[in-house]
N, C-alpha and C positions, 0 to 999 in steps of 0.2 A: 402238895399236902403240907400245910403248916400246922405244927403241933407245939405245944409247950414242952419244955424239958421236964417230963414227968418224974423221972427217977434221979435226976442230977448226973446221970451218966448214959443218957439215951444214945448219944453218938457212939460210944464204946460198944454198947449192946448191939446196935444196928450193924456196926462194922464187923463185930464178931459173928453175927448171924449171916452176914453176906459172905464172909471168908469161909465159914463152915459150909454154907450152901454151895459155894464154888467148888470146894473139894468133894462134896457129896455128889454133885452132878458129874464130876470127872470120874467118880468111882463106878458109875452105872455102866451097863453094857453100851457099847458105841451107838447102837441103833436107838437107844433111849436118851442119850445125852442131848441137851438143848444148847447147842453151841452159841446161838444168839444170846441166850440168857447168861451164859458164862462170860461172854465177851462184854455184855453190858454190866455185869457184876464187877468185872475187872476195871472197867471205866469208872464206875462209882467208887470203888475202893481207892483208885488212884487219886481221885479228887478229894475224897474224905481224909486220906492218910498222908498225902503229899509225896515228896520225891522218893522216900524210902518205903513206898507202899507195899512192895513185894515182901520185904523182910517183916514189916509190921503185920501184914495180913497173915503171913505164915505163923507168926507168933500168937496171933489172936485166936486162930481156929482151934476147936476142940472136936476132932473127928474120932469118934469111937463107934466101932461097929458092934452089932449084937454079939458077935463072936468074942470081941475084946471084953465086953461086959461079962460074958460067961466064962472067960478064961481060956477059950479055945485058940487064942493067939492067931487070929486071921484078920489083921487090920485092913482098913480100906486104904486104897492108894492115896498118897498125899501129894497133890500137885504142887508145883513151885511157882504159881502165879506168873506165868510167862506169856499170857495172852497178849499183853501190851508191853512194849519195851519203853 
């Protein structure tokens, strides 16, 4: 899929979306998690972000559950991006 850089920061937005999706999938009940998708997302992030991909991906994501929005203080689990070493 070849696209033009529409926003001037497409790569950042895509990496942020992938990092957030990775965390959201990990927050779902075990029987609903798509491990192959999480693995592939981790591979994509490693290529996009380079050697420090785990730290960068952790910093990129914004995972806020409905409870956090409402003030109920029940955040989603935040994974540490350890699918690939």
